[in-house]
ROSE-4610 file (N, C-alpha, C; in Angstrom, 1 decimal, always signed):
// ROSE-4610
residu = [X/X/X/X/X/X/X/X/X/X/X/X/X/X/X/X/X/X/X/X/X/X/X/X/X/X/X/X/X/X/X/X/X/X/X/X/X/X/X/X/X/X/X/X/X/X/X/X/X/X/X/X/X/X/X/X/X/X/X/X/X/X/X/X/X/X/X/X/X/X/X/X/X/X/X/X/X/X/X/X/X/X/X/X/X/X/X/X/X/X/X/X/X/X/X/X/X/X/X/X/X/X/X/X/X/X/X/X/X/X/X/X/X/X/X/X/X/X/X/X/X/X/X/X/X/X/X/X/X/X/X/X/X/X/X/X/X/X/X/X/X/X/X/X/X/X/X/X/X/X/X/X/X/X/X/X/X/X/X/X/X/X/X/X/X/X/X/X/X/X/X/X/X/X/X/X/X/X/X/X/X/X/X/X/X/X/X/X/X/X/X/X/X/X/X/X/X/X/X/X/X/X/X/X/X/X/X/X/X/X/X/X/X/X/X/X/X/X/X/X/X/X/X/X/X/X/X/X/X/X/X/X/X/X/X/X/X/X/X/X/X/X/X/X/X/X/X/X/X/X/X/X/X/X/X/X/X/X/X/X/X/X/X/X/X/X/X/X/X/X/X/X/X/X/X/X/X/X/X/X/X/X/X/X/X/X/X/X/X/X/X/X/X/X/X/X/X/X/X/X/X/X/X/X/X/X/X/X/X/X/X/X/X/X/X/X/X/X/X/X/X/X/X/X/X/X/X/X/X/X/X/X/X/X/X/X/X/X/X/X/X/X/X/X/X/X/X/X/X/X/X/X/X/X/X/X/X/X/X/X/X/X/X/X/X/X/X/X/X/X/X/X/X/X/X/X/X/X/X/X/X/X/X/X/X/X/X/X/X/X/X/X/X/X/X/X/X/X/X/X/X/X/X/X/X/X/X/X/X/X/X/X/X/X/X/X/X/X/X/X/X/X/X/X/X/X/X/X/X/X/X/X/X/X/X/X/X/X/X/X/X/X/X/X/X/X/X/X/X/X/X/X/X/X/X/X/X/X/X/X/X/X/X/X/X/X/X/X/X/X/X/X/X/X/X/X/X/X/X/X/X/X/X/X/X/X/X/X/X/X/X/X/X/X/X/X/X/X/X/X/X/X/X/X/X/X/X/X/X/X/X/X/X/X/X/X/X/X/X/X/X/X/X/X/X/X/X/X/X/X/X/X/X/X/X/X/X/X/X/X/X/X/X/X/X/X/X/X/X/X/X/X/X/X/X/X/X/X/X/X/X/X/X/X/X/X/X/X/X/X/X/X/X/X/X/X/X/X/X/X/X/X/X/X/X/X/X/X/X/X/X/X/X/X/X/X/X/X/X/X/X/X/X/X/X/X/X/X/X/X/X/X/X/X/X/X/X/X/X/X/X/X/X/X/X/X/X/X/X/X/X/X/X/X/X/X/X/X/X/X/X/X/X/X/X/X/X/X/X/X/X/X/X/X/X/X/X/X/X/X/X/X/X/X/X/X/X/X/X/X/X/X/X/X/X/X/X/X/X/X/X/X/X/X/X/X/X/X/X/X/X/X/X/X/X/X/X/X/X/X/X/X/X/X/X/X/X/X/X/X/X/X/X/X/X/X/X/X/X/X/X/X/X/X/X/X/X/X/X/X/X/X/X/X/X/X/X/X/X/X/X/X/X/X/X/X/X/X/X/X/X/X/X/X/X/X]
num = [1/1/1/2/2/2/3/3/3/4/4/4/5/5/5/6/6/6/7/7/7/8/8/8/9/9/9/10/10/10/11/11/11/12/12/12/13/13/13/14/14/14/15/15/15/16/16/16/17/17/17/18/18/18/19/19/19/20/20/20/21/21/21/22/22/22/23/23/23/24/24/24/25/25/25/26/26/26/27/27/27/28/28/28/29/29/29/30/30/30/31/31/31/32/32/32/33/33/33/34/34/34/35/35/35/36/36/36/37/37/37/38/38/38/39/39/39/40/40/40/41/41/41/42/42/42/43/43/43/44/44/44/45/45/45/46/46/46/47/47/47/48/48/48/49/49/49/50/50/50/51/51/51/52/52/52/53/53/53/54/54/54/55/55/55/56/56/56/57/57/57/58/58/58/59/59/59/60/60/60/61/61/61/62/62/62/63/63/63/64/64/64/65/65/65/66/66/66/67/67/67/68/68/68/69/69/69/70/70/70/71/71/71/72/72/72/73/73/73/74/74/74/75/75/75/76/76/76/77/77/77/78/78/78/79/79/79/80/80/80/81/81/81/82/82/82/83/83/83/84/84/84/85/85/85/86/86/86/87/87/87/88/88/88/89/89/89/90/90/90/91/91/91/92/92/92/93/93/93/94/94/94/95/95/95/96/96/96/97/97/97/98/98/98/99/99/99/100/100/100/101/101/101/102/102/102/103/103/103/104/104/104/105/105/105/106/106/106/107/107/107/108/108/108/109/109/109/110/110/110/111/111/111/112/112/112/113/113/113/114/114/114/115/115/115/116/116/116/117/117/117/118/118/118/119/119/119/120/120/120/121/121/121/122/122/122/123/123/123/124/124/124/125/125/125/126/126/126/127/127/127/128/128/128/129/129/129/130/130/130/131/131/131/132/132/132/133/133/133/134/134/134/135/135/135/136/136/136/137/137/137/138/138/138/139/139/139/140/140/140/141/141/141/142/142/142/143/143/143/144/144/144/145/145/145/146/146/146/147/147/147/148/148/148/149/149/149/150/150/150/151/151/151/152/152/152/153/153/153/154/154/154/155/155/155/156/156/156/157/157/157/158/158/158/159/159/159/160/160/160/161/161/161/162/162/162/163/163/163/164/164/164/165/165/165/166/166/166/167/167/167/168/168/168/169/169/169/170/170/170/171/171/171/172/172/172/173/173/173/174/174/174/175/175/175/176/176/176/177/177/177/178/178/178/179/179/179/180/180/180/181/181/181/182/182/182/183/183/183/184/184/184/185/185/185/186/186/186/187/187/187/188/188/188/189/189/189/190/190/190/191/191/191/192/192/192/193/193/193/194/194/194/195/195/195/196/196/196/197/197/197/198/198/198/199/199/199/200/200/200/201/201/201/202/202/202/203/203/203/204/204/204/205/205/205/206/206/206/207/207/207/208/208/208/209/209/209/210/210/210/211/211/211/212/212/212/213/213/213/214/214/214/215/215/215/216/216/216/217/217/217/218/218/218/219/219/219/220/220/220/221/221/221/222/222/222/223/223/223/224/224/224/225/225/225/226/226/226/227/227/227/228/228/228/229/229/229/230/230/230/231/231/231/232/232/232/233/233/233/234/234/234/235/235/235/236/236/236/237/237/237/238/238/238/239/239/239/240/240/240/241/241/241/242/242/242/243/243/243/244/244/244/245/245/245/246/246/246/247/247/247/248/248/248/249/249/249/250/250/250/251/251/251/252/252/252]
x = [-20.7/-21.2/-19.8/-19.2/-18.0/-16.7/-16.7/-15.4/-15.8/-17.4/-17.9/-17.9/-17.8/-17.8/-15.8/-15.3/-13.7/-13.7/-14.2/-13.9/-14.1/-15.2/-15.6/-14.8/-14.3/-12.9/-12.0/-12.0/-9.7/-10.6/-11.0/-11.4/-10.6/-9.9/-8.7/-9.3/-8.3/-8.9/-8.2/-7.5/-6.1/-6.6/-7.2/-7.8/-9.8/-10.6/-11.4/-11.1/-10.1/-9.5/-9.3/-9.0/-8.1/-8.7/-10.2/-11.0/-12.0/-12.9/-14.4/-14.6/-15.3/-15.5/-15.7/-16.8/-16.8/-15.6/-14.4/-13.3/-12.6/-13.6/-12.9/-14.2/-14.6/-16.2/-15.8/-14.4/-14.4/-14.2/-14.3/-13.9/-15.7/-17.2/-18.2/-18.4/-17.3/-17.4/-18.0/-18.6/-19.3/-17.8/-17.2/-15.6/-14.6/-13.9/-12.9/-11.9/-11.3/-9.8/-9.8/-11.4/-11.6/-11.6/-11.7/-11.9/-10.5/-10.0/-8.6/-7.4/-7.8/-6.8/-7.4/-8.4/-9.3/-8.1/-8.5/-7.5/-5.9/-5.4/-4.1/-4.1/-5.2/-5.3/-5.3/-6.1/-5.9/-5.0/-4.6/-2.9/-1.5/-2.0/-0.1/-0.7/-2.3/-2.6/-1.8/-2.7/-2.2/-1.1/-0.4/+1.1/+1.7/+1.4/+2.4/+1.5/+0.4/+0.1/+0.3/+0.8/+1.7/+2.6/+3.6/+5.2/+5.4/+4.4/+3.8/+4.1/+2.8/+2.1/+2.3/+3.2/+2.8/+1.5/+0.7/-0.2/-1.3/-1.3/-2.2/-2.5/-1.7/-1.7/-3.2/-3.4/-4.3/-5.8/-5.9/-7.2/-7.1/-5.8/-5.5/-5.4/-5.8/-6.1/-7.8/-8.4/-9.9/-10.4/-9.8/-9.7/-9.5/-8.3/-7.6/-8.7/-8.8/-10.0/-11.2/-11.9/-13.2/-13.1/-11.8/-11.4/-11.5/-10.6/-10.9/-11.9/-12.6/-14.4/-14.8/-14.9/-15.4/-15.2/-14.3/-13.4/-13.6/-14.1/-14.4/-15.8/-16.4/-18.1/-18.4/-17.1/-17.5/-16.1/-15.9/-14.5/-13.6/-14.3/-13.1/-11.6/-11.4/-10.6/-9.9/-9.6/-8.8/-7.5/-7.2/-5.7/-5.0/-5.9/-4.8/-4.8/-4.9/-4.4/-3.3/-2.4/-1.5/-0.4/+0.8/+1.9/+2.0/+1.1/+1.0/+1.6/+2.6/+3.3/+2.8/+2.7/+2.1/+0.8/+0.1/-1.7/-1.6/-1.3/-1.4/-1.5/-1.5/-2.9/-3.7/-3.9/-4.6/-6.4/-5.8/-6.7/-7.8/-7.1/-7.7/-9.0/-8.8/-9.8/-10.7/-10.4/-11.6/-12.0/-10.9/-12.1/-13.3/-12.7/-13.7/-14.6/-14.6/-16.2/-16.8/-16.2/-17.3/-17.9/-17.0/-17.7/-18.7/-18.6/-19.6/-20.7/-20.9/-21.9/-22.8/-21.7/-22.4/-23.6/-22.8/-23.4/-23.3/-23.3/-23.1/-23.3/-24.2/-24.3/-22.6/-22.3/-20.8/-19.9/-19.7/-18.6/-18.7/-17.2/-16.5/-16.7/-16.5/-16.3/-15.3/-13.8/-13.3/-13.2/-13.8/-14.5/-15.6/-16.7/-17.9/-16.9/-16.1/-15.6/-14.6/-13.4/-13.3/-14.6/-15.4/-16.7/-16.7/-17.5/-18.1/-17.9/-16.4/-15.0/-15.4/-15.5/-15.3/-16.2/-17.6/-18.9/-18.9/-18.6/-18.5/-17.7/-17.5/-15.9/-16.5/-17.5/-18.2/-19.2/-20.0/-21.1/-21.1/-19.5/-19.7/-19.7/-20.2/-20.5/-19.7/-19.4/-18.6/-18.8/-18.4/-18.8/-17.6/-17.3/-16.3/-16.2/-17.7/-17.7/-16.9/-17.0/-17.0/-15.7/-15.4/-13.7/-12.9/-11.4/-10.8/-10.4/-10.4/-10.1/-8.6/-8.4/-6.6/-5.8/-4.6/-4.1/-3.1/-3.0/-2.4/-3.3/-3.0/-3.1/-2.3/-1.9/-0.9/-0.3/-0.7/-0.3/+0.8/+0.1/+1.4/+2.0/+2.0/+2.9/+4.6/+3.9/+5.1/+5.8/+5.7/+5.9/+6.8/+6.6/+7.8/+8.4/+8.5/+8.9/+10.1/+10.0/+10.7/+12.2/+11.1/+11.7/+12.3/+11.7/+12.8/+13.4/+14.3/+15.7/+15.0/+14.2/+14.1/+12.8/+12.1/+11.2/+10.4/+11.0/+10.8/+9.8/+9.6/+8.9/+7.3/+7.5/+6.4/+5.2/+6.2/+5.5/+4.6/+5.2/+4.5/+2.9/+3.1/+2.0/+0.6/+1.3/+0.0/-1.5/-2.0/-2.7/-3.2/-3.3/-3.8/-2.7/-1.8/-0.5/+0.7/+2.0/+2.7/+4.1/+3.5/+3.8/+2.9/+2.2/+1.0/+1.2/+0.7/+0.3/-0.7/-2.1/-3.0/-2.8/-3.1/-2.9/-4.2/-4.5/-5.9/-4.5/-5.0/-4.6/-5.4/-6.5/-7.8/-8.5/-9.4/-10.2/-11.7/-11.6/-12.5/-11.9/-10.6/-9.8/-8.9/-9.1/-7.6/-6.7/-5.6/-4.9/-3.6/-3.6/-2.5/-0.9/+0.0/+1.0/+2.1/+2.7/+3.7/+4.7/+5.2/+6.7/+7.6/+8.9/+10.2/+10.7/+11.5/+11.7/+13.6/+14.2/+15.1/+16.5/+15.7/+16.4/+18.1/+18.5/+20.1/+20.8/+19.7/+20.2/+20.2/+21.3/+21.0/+20.2/+19.3/+18.1/+18.9/+17.4/+17.7/+18.8/+18.3/+19.1/+21.0/+21.4/+22.6/+23.1/+22.3/+22.7/+23.0/+21.7/+22.2/+23.7/+23.8/+25.0/+26.0/+25.9/+27.2/+27.6/+26.5/+27.1/+27.4/+27.2/+27.3/+28.6/+29.3/+30.4/+31.7/+31.0/+31.9/+32.1/+30.7/+30.9/+31.6/+31.7/+32.4/+34.5/+34.4/+36.0/+36.5/+35.3/+35.8/+35.7/+35.1/+35.2/+36.7/+37.0/+38.2/+39.6/+39.5/+40.4/+41.0/+39.6/+40.0/+39.9/+39.7/+39.7/+41.2/+42.0/+43.6/+44.3/+43.9/+44.1/+44.8/+44.0/+43.1/+44.3/+44.1/+45.0/+46.6/+47.1/+48.6/+48.8/+47.6/+48.7/+48.2/+47.2/+47.4/+48.9/+49.6/+51.0/+51.9/+51.5/+52.9/+52.6/+50.8/+51.1/+51.5/+51.5/+52.4/+53.7/+53.7/+55.9/+56.0/+55.7/+55.5/+55.1/+54.3/+54.2/+54.9/+54.9/+55.4/+57.0/+57.7/+59.2/+59.9/+60.8/+62.3/+62.6/+62.4/+63.0/+63.7/+64.6/+65.7/+66.4/+67.9/+68.5/+69.9/+69.0/+69.9/+69.8/+71.3/+71.1/+72.2/+71.4/+72.1/+73.5/+73.9/+74.8/+75.2/+75.8/+76.3/+76.4/+76.1/+76.2/+77.5/+78.4/+79.8/+80.7/+81.9/+82.8/+83.0/+82.6/+82.4/+81.8/+83.0/+82.3/+81.3/+80.7/+79.9/+80.5/+79.7/+80.6/+81.0/+80.0/+80.7/+81.6/+81.7/+82.9/+84.8/+84.4/+85.5/+86.0/+84.6/+84.8/+85.3/+85.3/+85.8/+87.5/+88.2/+89.6/+90.1/+89.6/+90.3/+90.3/+89.2/+89.9/+90.3/+90.6/+91.6/+93.5/+93.3/+94.7/+95.0/+93.7/+94.4/+95.2/+94.3/+95.1/+97.2/+97.1/+98.9/+98.8]
y = [-2.9/-1.6/-0.6/-0.4/-0.1/+0.1/-1.8/-1.8/-1.1/-1.1/-0.5/+1.3/+1.8/+2.9/+3.6/+3.0/+2.7/+2.5/+1.4/+1.3/+2.7/+3.2/+4.2/+5.5/+5.4/+6.6/+6.6/+5.4/+4.7/+4.5/+5.4/+4.6/+4.6/+3.6/+3.4/+2.1/+1.5/+0.3/-0.8/-0.4/-1.9/-2.0/-0.7/-1.2/-1.8/-1.4/-2.5/-3.6/-3.9/-5.4/-5.8/-5.4/-6.1/-7.2/-6.3/-7.1/-7.5/-8.6/-8.5/-9.7/-9.1/-10.2/-11.5/-11.9/-13.0/-14.0/-13.2/-14.4/-14.6/-14.1/-15.1/-15.6/-16.9/-16.9/-17.9/-17.9/-18.6/-17.8/-17.2/-15.3/-15.6/-16.5/-16.2/-17.5/-18.7/-20.4/-19.9/-21.9/-21.3/-21.7/-22.3/-22.7/-21.1/-21.7/-20.6/-20.3/-21.9/-22.3/-22.2/-22.0/-21.5/-20.3/-19.3/-18.1/-17.3/-17.6/-17.7/-17.8/-18.9/-19.2/-18.2/-17.7/-16.8/-15.5/-15.2/-13.7/-13.9/-14.7/-15.1/-14.7/-15.3/-15.4/-13.8/-13.2/-11.8/-11.4/-11.3/-10.1/-11.0/-11.9/-12.0/-11.3/-11.5/-10.8/-9.1/-8.6/-7.0/-6.8/-7.8/-7.4/-7.6/-8.3/-8.5/-6.8/-6.5/-5.8/-3.9/-3.9/-3.1/-3.2/-3.9/-4.0/-3.5/-3.5/-3.6/-1.8/-1.7/-0.3/+0.2/+0.9/+1.6/+2.6/+3.1/+3.9/+3.1/+1.4/+0.5/+0.6/+0.7/+0.9/+1.1/+2.3/+3.0/+1.8/+1.4/+0.8/-0.4/-1.5/-2.4/-2.3/-1.3/-1.5/-1.5/-1.3/-1.5/-2.8/-3.2/-4.7/-5.4/-5.6/-6.5/-5.8/-4.5/-4.9/-5.3/-5.2/-6.3/-7.6/-7.6/-9.4/-9.6/-9.0/-9.6/-9.6/-8.4/-8.2/-9.1/-9.9/-11.1/-11.9/-12.6/-13.8/-13.4/-12.8/-13.1/-12.6/-12.2/-12.1/-10.4/-10.0/-8.5/-8.7/-7.9/-6.9/-7.8/-9.7/-10.5/-10.9/-10.9/-10.5/-9.7/-8.5/-7.4/-7.5/-8.7/-8.8/-9.2/-9.7/-10.0/-8.9/-8.0/-6.3/-6.2/-6.3/-6.0/-6.6/-5.5/-5.5/-6.2/-5.2/-5.3/-3.6/-3.4/-2.1/-1.3/-2.2/-1.7/-0.9/-1.4/-1.1/-0.1/-0.6/+0.0/+1.3/+2.3/+2.1/+2.6/+2.6/+2.9/+1.5/+0.7/-0.2/+0.0/+0.1/+0.0/+0.9/+2.3/+2.7/+2.5/+1.8/+1.0/+0.4/-0.5/-1.7/-0.9/-0.2/+0.7/+1.5/+2.1/+2.2/+1.1/+0.1/-1.3/-1.6/-1.5/-1.9/-0.8/+0.3/+0.8/+1.3/+0.8/+0.7/-0.8/-1.9/-2.8/-2.5/-2.0/-1.5/-2.6/-2.8/-3.4/-4.9/-5.2/-6.6/-7.7/-6.6/-7.1/-6.6/-6.2/-5.9/-7.2/-7.9/-8.4/-7.9/-8.7/-7.9/-6.8/-7.4/-6.1/-5.0/-4.7/-4.0/-3.1/-3.7/-3.5/-2.6/-3.1/-2.3/-1.0/-0.9/+0.3/+0.8/+0.8/+1.7/+2.3/+1.6/+2.4/+3.2/+2.9/+4.1/+5.3/+5.4/+6.4/+6.7/+6.3/+7.1/+7.7/+7.2/+8.2/+9.1/+9.6/+10.9/+11.7/+11.0/+12.1/+12.5/+11.7/+12.0/+13.5/+13.4/+14.3/+16.2/+16.8/+18.4/+18.8/+20.0/+21.2/+22.4/+23.1/+24.5/+25.6/+26.8/+27.5/+27.9/+28.0/+28.0/+27.4/+25.6/+24.9/+25.4/+24.7/+24.6/+23.8/+24.2/+23.4/+22.0/+21.0/+20.1/+18.9/+19.5/+19.0/+19.9/+19.6/+20.6/+21.5/+21.9/+22.6/+22.6/+23.8/+23.7/+23.6/+23.1/+23.1/+23.7/+25.0/+26.5/+26.7/+26.0/+26.5/+25.3/+24.2/+23.3/+23.3/+24.2/+24.9/+25.2/+26.4/+27.2/+27.0/+26.2/+25.3/+24.4/+23.5/+23.1/+23.7/+25.1/+25.7/+26.6/+26.7/+27.6/+26.9/+25.3/+24.3/+23.6/+23.5/+22.7/+21.3/+21.0/+19.1/+19.2/+17.7/+18.3/+18.2/+19.1/+19.1/+20.3/+21.1/+22.6/+21.7/+20.5/+20.2/+19.1/+18.1/+17.4/+17.9/+19.4/+20.7/+20.8/+20.8/+21.2/+20.0/+18.5/+17.5/+17.8/+17.6/+16.8/+16.0/+15.0/+13.8/+12.5/+12.4/+11.7/+12.5/+12.2/+12.8/+12.1/+11.0/+10.9/+11.1/+11.4/+11.9/+13.4/+13.8/+15.1/+15.3/+16.0/+16.3/+17.6/+17.4/+18.1/+18.4/+20.3/+19.9/+20.6/+19.2/+19.3/+20.1/+20.3/+20.8/+21.9/+22.4/+23.3/+21.8/+21.2/+20.0/+18.6/+18.5/+17.0/+17.6/+16.6/+16.8/+14.6/+14.8/+13.6/+13.6/+12.5/+12.1/+12.1/+12.8/+12.7/+11.9/+10.9/+10.0/+11.3/+11.6/+12.6/+11.8/+11.7/+11.4/+11.8/+11.1/+11.3/+11.7/+12.6/+13.8/+13.4/+12.8/+13.0/+12.5/+13.1/+12.8/+12.3/+11.9/+11.0/+9.6/+9.1/+7.3/+6.8/+6.0/+4.7/+4.1/+3.7/+2.7/+1.7/+0.9/+0.1/-0.1/+1.6/+2.0/+2.1/+2.8/+2.8/+1.2/+1.0/-0.3/-1.2/-0.9/-1.9/-0.8/+0.1/+0.9/+0.2/+0.7/-0.1/-1.2/-2.2/-3.7/-3.4/-2.7/-2.9/-2.9/-1.3/-0.7/-2.0/-2.3/-3.3/-4.3/-4.6/-6.1/-5.5/-4.4/-4.6/-3.8/-3.5/-3.7/-4.5/-5.7/-7.3/-7.9/-7.8/-7.9/-7.4/-6.1/-5.4/-6.2/-6.2/-7.0/-8.3/-8.9/-10.3/-10.6/-9.8/-9.9/-9.6/-8.3/-7.7/-9.0/-9.6/-10.8/-12.1/-12.4/-13.0/-12.8/-12.1/-11.0/-11.7/-10.9/-10.6/-12.4/-13.8/-14.5/-15.5/-15.1/-15.5/-14.9/-13.9/-13.1/-13.9/-13.9/-14.9/-16.3/-17.3/-18.5/-18.2/-17.8/-17.5/-17.0/-16.1/-15.7/-17.1/-17.8/-18.7/-20.3/-20.9/-21.9/-21.7/-22.7/-23.3/-22.9/-23.0/-23.5/-25.1/-25.9/-26.9/-27.5/-28.3/-28.8/-29.9/-29.9/-30.1/-31.2/-32.0/-33.1/-34.4/-34.6/-36.2/-35.7/-34.1/-33.7/-33.0/-33.6/-32.9/-31.5/-30.8/-29.1/-28.8/-27.6/-27.8/-27.5/-26.7/-26.4/-26.7/-27.3/-27.1/-29.0/-28.5/-29.7/-31.2/-31.9/-33.3/-33.5/-34.6/-35.2/-35.4/-35.3/-35.3/-36.8/-37.5/-39.3/-39.7/-39.5/-39.5/-39.0/-37.4/-37.3/-37.8/-38.0/-39.5/-40.8/-41.2/-42.8/-42.0/-41.2/-40.8/-40.5/-39.7/-39.7/-40.8/-41.3/-43.2/-43.8/-44.1/-45.5/-44.4/-43.3/-42.6/-42.7/-43.0/-42.8/-44.6/-45.4/-46.5/-47.0/-47.6/-48.1/-48.9]
z = [-21.2/-21.1/-20.7/-19.7/-20.0/-20.9/-21.5/-22.8/-23.6/-24.0/-25.1/-25.3/-23.4/-23.9/-24.0/-23.1/-23.5/-24.7/-25.4/-27.4/-28.1/-27.4/-28.5/-28.3/-26.9/-26.6/-27.1/-27.2/-27.4/-28.8/-29.6/-31.2/-31.7/-32.4/-33.9/-34.1/-35.6/-36.2/-35.1/-35.0/-34.1/-33.0/-32.3/-31.1/-31.3/-32.4/-32.7/-33.2/-33.6/-34.4/-33.0/-32.1/-31.1/-30.0/-29.4/-28.1/-28.4/-28.0/-28.1/-27.1/-25.9/-24.9/-25.5/-26.6/-27.4/-27.4/-27.6/-28.0/-27.0/-25.8/-24.4/-23.6/-24.2/-23.5/-22.0/-22.4/-20.5/-19.2/-19.5/-18.5/-17.9/-18.8/-18.1/-17.7/-17.5/-17.2/-15.4/-15.6/-14.3/-13.6/-13.9/-13.5/-12.7/-11.6/-11.7/-12.2/-12.1/-13.0/-14.1/-15.0/-17.1/-16.3/-15.5/-15.9/-15.3/-14.3/-14.1/-15.5/-16.1/-17.1/-18.5/-18.5/-20.1/-19.6/-18.0/-17.7/-18.1/-17.7/-17.9/-19.6/-20.4/-22.6/-22.2/-21.7/-21.6/-21.5/-20.5/-19.7/-21.2/-22.0/-22.0/-23.2/-24.2/-25.5/-25.2/-24.2/-23.6/-23.6/-22.5/-22.6/-23.9/-24.8/-26.3/-27.7/-27.4/-27.6/-27.4/-26.0/-25.3/-25.9/-25.9/-26.4/-27.5/-28.7/-30.0/-30.0/-29.1/-29.4/-28.3/-27.3/-25.7/-25.9/-27.0/-26.6/-26.0/-26.4/-26.4/-25.0/-24.0/-22.5/-22.1/-22.5/-21.7/-22.3/-23.4/-23.7/-22.5/-22.8/-22.3/-20.5/-20.0/-18.9/-18.2/-19.3/-19.5/-19.6/-20.7/-21.0/-19.8/-19.1/-18.1/-16.8/-16.6/-15.1/-15.5/-16.5/-17.2/-16.3/-16.8/-17.2/-15.9/-14.6/-13.5/-12.8/-13.1/-13.1/-12.9/-14.2/-14.7/-14.2/-13.7/-13.0/-11.7/-10.5/-9.4/-9.3/-10.6/-10.6/-9.6/-9.5/-8.6/-7.9/-7.1/-7.0/-5.9/-6.2/-4.9/-5.5/-7.1/-7.5/-8.2/-7.0/-7.5/-7.3/-6.7/-6.8/-8.0/-8.8/-10.3/-11.2/-10.6/-11.3/-10.5/-9.7/-8.9/-9.8/-9.3/-10.1/-11.6/-11.9/-14.0/-13.8/-13.9/-14.1/-15.4/-16.5/-17.6/-17.5/-17.3/-16.9/-15.4/-14.2/-13.0/-12.5/-12.3/-11.6/-12.1/-13.4/-14.1/-14.4/-14.4/-14.1/-13.1/-12.0/-10.8/-10.7/-11.9/-11.6/-12.3/-13.8/-14.2/-13.8/-12.9/-12.1/-10.8/-10.1/-9.3/-9.9/-11.2/-11.7/-12.0/-12.6/-13.0/-11.2/-10.2/-9.1/-8.7/-8.8/-8.8/-9.6/-11.2/-11.6/-11.1/-11.1/-10.2/-8.9/-8.1/-6.9/-5.8/-4.6/-3.7/-3.7/-4.3/-4.9/-5.6/-5.8/-5.8/-5.6/-4.9/-3.7/-2.6/-2.4/-1.0/+0.0/+1.0/+2.1/+2.6/+2.2/+2.3/+1.8/+0.4/-0.7/-0.3/+0.5/+1.1/+2.6/+3.4/+4.3/+3.8/+2.5/+2.5/+1.6/+1.3/+0.4/+1.7/+2.8/+3.8/+4.5/+4.8/+5.4/+4.6/+3.3/+2.1/+2.3/+2.1/+2.1/+3.3/+4.8/+6.2/+5.8/+5.3/+5.2/+4.3/+3.1/+1.9/+2.8/+3.7/+4.4/+5.0/+5.8/+6.5/+6.0/+6.6/+6.4/+6.5/+5.8/+5.7/+5.9/+6.9/+7.4/+7.8/+7.2/+7.5/+8.9/+9.4/+10.9/+11.8/+11.8/+12.3/+12.8/+13.7/+14.2/+13.6/+13.7/+13.1/+13.7/+13.0/+13.8/+13.3/+12.3/+12.2/+13.2/+13.4/+14.2/+13.3/+12.2/+11.4/+10.2/+9.7/+7.9/+7.4/+5.4/+5.2/+5.0/+4.6/+4.8/+5.6/+6.9/+8.1/+8.1/+7.6/+7.9/+6.8/+5.8/+4.7/+5.4/+6.0/+7.2/+7.8/+8.5/+9.9/+9.3/+7.8/+7.6/+6.8/+6.9/+6.5/+6.8/+8.5/+9.4/+10.5/+10.9/+11.8/+11.3/+12.2/+11.4/+12.4/+13.1/+13.3/+13.6/+14.0/+13.8/+15.7/+16.8/+17.8/+17.9/+17.2/+17.4/+17.3/+15.9/+15.0/+16.2/+17.3/+18.2/+19.1/+19.4/+20.3/+19.9/+18.4/+18.2/+18.1/+18.0/+18.4/+19.5/+19.0/+20.2/+20.8/+19.6/+20.0/+20.5/+19.4/+19.6/+19.1/+19.9/+19.8/+19.1/+18.4/+16.4/+15.6/+15.5/+14.6/+14.5/+13.2/+13.3/+12.3/+12.8/+11.7/+10.8/+9.3/+8.8/+8.2/+7.6/+7.0/+5.2/+4.8/+3.5/+2.6/+2.7/+2.1/+2.6/+2.9/+3.9/+3.9/+5.0/+5.4/+4.7/+4.7/+4.5/+4.9/+6.8/+7.2/+6.7/+7.1/+7.3/+8.1/+8.9/+9.3/+8.8/+9.8/+8.8/+10.5/+10.2/+11.1/+10.9/+12.0/+12.1/+12.4/+11.6/+11.7/+13.0/+14.0/+14.8/+14.5/+14.8/+14.6/+16.2/+17.0/+18.2/+18.7/+18.9/+18.6/+19.9/+21.0/+22.0/+21.4/+22.1/+21.2/+22.5/+21.5/+21.9/+23.5/+23.4/+24.8/+24.5/+23.2/+23.1/+23.3/+22.0/+21.9/+23.4/+24.7/+25.7/+26.0/+26.8/+27.1/+26.6/+25.2/+25.3/+25.2/+25.4/+25.9/+27.1/+27.6/+29.5/+29.4/+28.2/+28.9/+28.0/+27.2/+26.5/+27.9/+28.3/+30.0/+30.8/+31.3/+32.3/+31.8/+30.5/+30.2/+30.2/+29.6/+29.5/+31.1/+32.1/+33.2/+34.6/+33.8/+34.4/+33.7/+32.4/+32.0/+33.0/+33.2/+33.8/+35.3/+35.8/+37.3/+37.3/+36.3/+36.3/+35.8/+34.7/+34.5/+35.8/+36.6/+38.2/+39.1/+38.8/+40.0/+39.2/+38.1/+38.0/+38.6/+37.5/+37.9/+39.3/+40.5/+42.0/+42.1/+41.6/+42.2/+41.5/+41.0/+40.1/+41.5/+41.7/+42.7/+43.8/+44.3/+45.8/+45.4/+44.7/+44.5/+44.7/+44.1/+43.9/+45.5/+46.1/+47.1/+48.0/+48.3/+49.7/+49.0/+48.1/+47.9/+47.9/+48.6/+49.0/+48.1/+48.3/+46.7/+47.5/+46.7/+46.5/+46.6/+47.4/+47.2/+46.7/+46.2/+45.3/+45.8/+46.9/+47.4/+46.4/+46.3/+45.5/+44.0/+44.2/+42.5/+42.5/+41.0/+41.2/+40.7/+41.7/+41.0/+39.5/+39.3/+37.6/+37.5/+38.3/+38.3/+39.4/+39.2/+40.1/+41.2/+42.2/+43.4/+43.1/+43.6/+43.8/+44.4/+44.5/+45.3/+46.7/+47.7/+49.3/+49.3/+49.0/+49.0/+48.5/+47.2/+46.8/+47.1/+47.6/+47.8/+49.3/+49.9/+51.4/+51.1/+50.3/+50.0/+49.5/+49.3/+48.4/+50.1/+50.6/+51.5/+52.5/+52.5/+53.3/+52.6/+51.4/+51.1/+51.3/+51.2/+51.2/+53.5/+53.9/+55.2/+55.4/+55.2/+54.9/+54.9/+55.9/+55.9/+54.6]
């Protein structure tokens, strides 16, 4: 039904001539592998047509969304539409419309969980007299962003968490934003690393002084070596040789 409506909306001869669900009967097969294979065939055809005619991407998104919905026979195979830059995120919008028309019976666990969360937010009523649940409104945030140079003033306005700020984007709809830290002080890890480097340099200095003192103590405590029996470097002869010559001269 959605595809037929899209055909009427994107009415053109090329569009009508391109796609018919009957051309891909494996999309209704009982085998998951056959349905995935048929989706890949549809994807290749859509990408080819978009390259030939870029304006065809609008209708191609409908075709891929319907094909992915038939592959999972519900919302379980929505991931097939990911990373399809030529048709995303329009294809996801059509996929959501099909899921809404098919009803909760076609929703998998992840889709049901998200849908229930959205439903819970939509059910909440809004009254102008109710106290504001958010920290500030969007107009106030814009004024603070122009006035303050850092996020220190913004963190003082938070009520629940020092890292997130709740902003009422439109009346009755608030959104939480994470506050970027702009603290000029170094982080704990950086301080610890700086302290470790200082301690290492101090220890290296102490060890070098200790080695120097050890060498000086070794020079002082080591006795001088005796050179008995060794020839002097200059001049004098050994005492024993000189005594022999004198003894020979004294004989008659």
